[in-house]
C-alpha positions, 0 to 999 in steps of 0.5 A: 541414444534418444532416450538418454537425450530425452532424460537429460533434457528433462533433467536439465529442464527441472534443474533450471526450473528449480534454479529460477524458482530459487533465484531472488532478484534482489539477492541476484542483483546484489551478488552480481554487483559484488562479483563486478567489484571483484573483477574490478579489484582483479583488473586494478591489480592487473593494471598495477602489475603491468605498470610495475613491469613497465617501470622495471623494463624501462629502468633496464632499458635506460640502464642498457642504454647508459651502459652502451654509451659508456662502452662507446666512450671507452672505445673511443678512449682506447682507440685514442690511446692506440689500444686497438684490442681494448677498443674492439672489446669495448665495442663488443660490450657496447653492441651487447648492451645496445642490442639488449636496450633494442629488445627491452624498447620493443618490450617497453612499447608493447607494455605501454600499449597493454597498459593503455588498453588495461586502463581503458578496460578498467575505466569501462569496467568502473562505469559499467559497475557505476551504471549497474549500481544505479540500475540495481537501486532502481530495479530493487525499487521496482521490485519492491513496488511489484511485490507490493502490487502482487500482495495487494492483488492477492489481498483483493482476490482473497476477499469474499466480495459477495459475502461482504456485500451481503453483510453490508446490505443486511446492515443497511436493511437493519438500519432502515428497519430501525429508522421505520420503527423509530418513526412509527414510535414517534407517530404513536407517541403523537397520537396519544397526545392528540387523543388526550387533548381531544378528550379534554376538548370533548369532555364538556359536550359529553357531560352536556349530552349526558345532563340532557338525557337525565332531564328527559327522563326526569321530565325536567327541561334542560337549560338548552331546551328552555325558550328564551326569556322563560324560567324552569318553575312555571305552573303549567309544568309543575302541576302534572308532577305534583298530581302524580305525587299525590296519587303515589302517596294515596297508594302508599296509604291504602297499602298500610291500612290493609296491613 
């Protein structure tokens, strides 16, 4: 028995677990409202039937009371006419209707109490259904919010944060590198412009220095080396140059004569 009890318990547990997983709260709520609506329809039908039964009982009661009064009057009439036998028969008929009316009155009182109870239950059921519909809408809204939040959490949990941050950091480094390259290119372009202007500005000084070197080699003083108030064609500086030329010319003539 112990093994069968355990097997039965396991089976029930598995079945309950399957049912719990298969239950959709929104569908269950809708189904519950439909079932309560069906109960409400049945309750209204029961109240209507009870009221109809009460009306029939009341009609029968009123009829028997009327018949009892009629036979009472007939008994009095027969007795007044000296028809004691008819009077006795009328009283018997009167008693039958009176007894039936008394029974119907008891039944009628019970039906009235039952109908009152049914009406109270019907009102309570209508109130519960109205409250259930309100709660259903609220629960459906909460269910939708819970599903949305769960989906959001699943989405967040599925995001590879480390990979995304790594890609973000790589792009940040790339942007910084491009900015550095752009800044360097701008500085190099500025240096090129500065060097051109430096060449233009320093060109005259180089030319002056080159002219001075040429003048030193040729023995001609540069304008910057001349004393103030003197000219470049003075006799003291022109004589050594002409003597060298004369000597050079003599050497040329001797070479020509020898040939």
